[in-house]
ROPABA-906224 format. One record per residue (C-alpha): residue in one letter; x, z, y. Coordinates in steps of 0.2 Angstrom, whole numbers, plus 5000, padded with zeros to 4 digits. Example, Ala and Ser with C-alpha at 12.3 -4.5 7.8 and 13.67 -1.06 7.14 Angstrom:
A506250394978;S506850364995;
//
This chain:
M598155365440;K599555305452;K600455145446;L602255105450;V603254945446;F605154955444;Y606254795445;I607954805437;S609354685438;G609954615421;F611854615423;G612454725409;F611554885403;G612054995418;H610654955430;L609454985415;T610155145409;R610255225426;S608455165430;I607855235414;A608655405419;L607655405435;M606055345427;Q606055475414;E606255605427;L604855535437;L603755545422;R604255725419;Q603755775437;R602155685437;H600955655423;D599755555433;I600855405435;H601055245425;I602655135427;T602854955424;V604654915420;K605154735424;C606854695416;H607954565408;S607154505392;Q608654545382;H608454725388;M606654755384;A606954825367;L608154965374;A606855005387;L605455015375;A606555125363;S607055245378;F605255275382;R604555295364;E603855465367;Q603055405383;L602455235379;E600655275385;A601455295403;V602555145402;T602354955401;V603854845399;L603854665405;P605154525406;F605954485423;D607554385423;L608654385439;G609054205441;F610954195442;Q612554245434;I614254315439;C615254215427;F616854285419;N618254195409;A618454305394;V620254235391;T620954275408;A619854425412;T619454345429;V617954285438;D617554105435;Y617254065454;R616653885451;A615353925438;T614754085448;L614653985464;E613453855456;S612453985448;V612154085464;K611853935475;S610453875462;W609654045462;L609654055481;E608753885483;R607453945471;L607354125477;K605954115490;F604754025479;G605154135464;A604854295475;E603154235481;A602654185464;E603054355458;A602054435472;S600554325467;A600654375449;C600654565454;R599054545465;G597654645457;A598854755447;G598454905457;Y600254955461;S600555095474;L602455095475;V603854965471;L605555025466;S607054905464;D608854915457;I609154795465;A608154635463;P607754565480;E606054495474;A605354665473;F605354685492;V604354525494;V603154595481;A602954755491;N602754665508;K601454545501;L600454695493;A600654805509;I601354945499;P602955055501;S604554995492;I606255085488;G607855005484;I609055115474;S610755065470;N612655065475;F612554885482;T611454745485;W611654565479;Y611754515498;E613554575500;L614154525482;C613454345484;R614154325501;E615854335493;Y615554175484;V614354075496;G614654135513;A613554235525;E612454095531;R611754055514;V611254235510;E610354265527;G608654245518;L609254365504;K609754495517;A608054485526;M607154525509;Y608154685507;Q607854735525;T605954735523;G606054885511;S605355055516;A606955145511;F608555125502;F609255265491;E611155235492;Y612055305476;P613855365478;L615255245474;S614355115485;T614854965495;D614455075510;A614454985526;E614354815518;I612554855513;P611454765526;I610054895528;A609755015542;N608755145533;K609955205520;Q609755375513;P611255445503;V610755515486;G611855595472;L612255535454;L611155525439;S611255485421;R610255505405;P610255695401;Q611755755392;E611255875379;L612556015374;S611956045356;R612055855353;I613855845361;R614455995350;E613755905335;L614755745339;Q616355835343;V616255915326;K615955745318;Y617355645328;K618555765336;R620155805326;P621155955330;G622655925342;R622155745346;L621455675361;L619755585359;L619455445371;F617855355375;L618155165377;S616955055386;I617154895395;G615554795394;G615654615396;A616654595412;L618354615404;S619154555388;L620354665378;Q620454565362;N622354595361;L622254775365;S623454885354;L622855065351;S624055205350;P624055295332;E624255455341;L622555445349;D620755435343;Y619455315351;L617555305351;Y617155135358;T615555045363;R614754875359;G615654725366;I617354775361;D618254675347;L619454795340;V620354795323;A619654925312;A620655075311;E620455255305;N620755315323;A619555185331;I617655225328;P616255115335;V614755205342;P613355165330;E612355005333;G610655045342;T611255215348;L610155275363;D611155425369;T612855345372;Q613055475387;N613255615374;Y614555515364;L615455505381;A615255685385;A615955735368;C617655645372;D619155715381;A619255565393;V618455405397;V619355235398;T618155105406;K617954965418;C617255005435;G615455005429;W614355115439;S613355195425;T614855235414;V615855305428;A614355415434;E614055485417;A615955525416;L615855615433;I614355715428;A615155765411;R616755805421;K617855695411;P619555615417;L619355435421;Y620555295417;L619955135425;L620354965419;T620354845434;S620054665434;R621454535439;D620654475454;G619454615458;W617754615466;L616854695480;E615954835471;E617654875461;K618654885477;Y617455015485;M617255115469;L619155135467;Q619355195485;E618055325483;L618655385466;A620455395472;G619855515485;L619055635472;G620755645462;V619855635445;S620355455440;Q621855345437;V621955155437;I622655055423;E623254895430;P622954725420;S624854725416;E624554895407;Q623054835397;V623954785382;C624254955373;L623455125377;E624955225374;S624855415374;D625955435389;L624655345400;F623655505398;A624955625402;N624055685418;I622455715410;D622555905414;T622855865432;L621355745433;Q620255875424;A620756015437;A620255905451;Y618355925446;A618456105453;T618356035471;I617255885470;P615655885481;E613955925474;R613355745477;Y614455695462;T613355795450;D611755755441;Q610455745455;A609055655446;K607755785450;K608055775469;I608055585469;A606355585459;V605555705472;R606155595486;A605455445478;L603755515474;A603555565492;Y603255385495;L601655375484;
//
């Protein structure tokens, strides 16, 4: 039995859901492996529920990345002062914390470390003398550098550079990632199931009306958002909307939100990688809610998506009412999917094969 350990950053659920998709594929391809999932304590319940049919092959343990990118919910902007203090405190503790984590893993019998994209994972692998794979669309090095400057994050960069490989997802921060041995890979998401999607369309889609999937996570605030009565909406947790016949929440505890997304005509979302990837895989037009001041990951994602022609930006000044005329170009965006490269389709199987080669 080969043992893997997978470290997952705890910012939102996106890192977890895409990592779940990869781990589920790893377990489908190899029945002689066991995966220890180390994720934020608040995400452990979702991780356990996602592996309920594979619990004998999975152990879930708490691992909390020690800083926060703080947002002001009122202004929908990054709180730079609070973020700076949080990042500086984490960087001061990082080396000690990473070495303590490595000591805790001695004797566990791990053969491979994967990380999305906790830097401590690479210290663990280095101390245990085993291979390690980073897999993400960014690293915390370039994002933290935005707040504290390059000098403070040199130690963080050095941790990432000890990895055996870095699998670089599409929609990445590209040349900002400080790793030489990057390997481009495709998108992935939890499986989108046609029969389930049709079932949801029968339940929620009304004839002659657009059904929009609305997802913003915790980085934006749309408390004053007005919804057009001419459109229907399925919306995810974290959005505080006034109850209406045409605004339906995705049921609490739903594990297959990717199927709800695929049942809709278009997706309205912040620039969160996992939701955007699920929309691309489902071939859904994307309407992207941008932040007021932007951040590095968002900047690069918007540039790449603009080149594909399948998305439209909704500026902060437009994020007051989602009127039907905002979606007048939905057919044009849909048609652009006919020419996007294969890399923007579900490549979970290929990514898993490549990862397992390091065992």
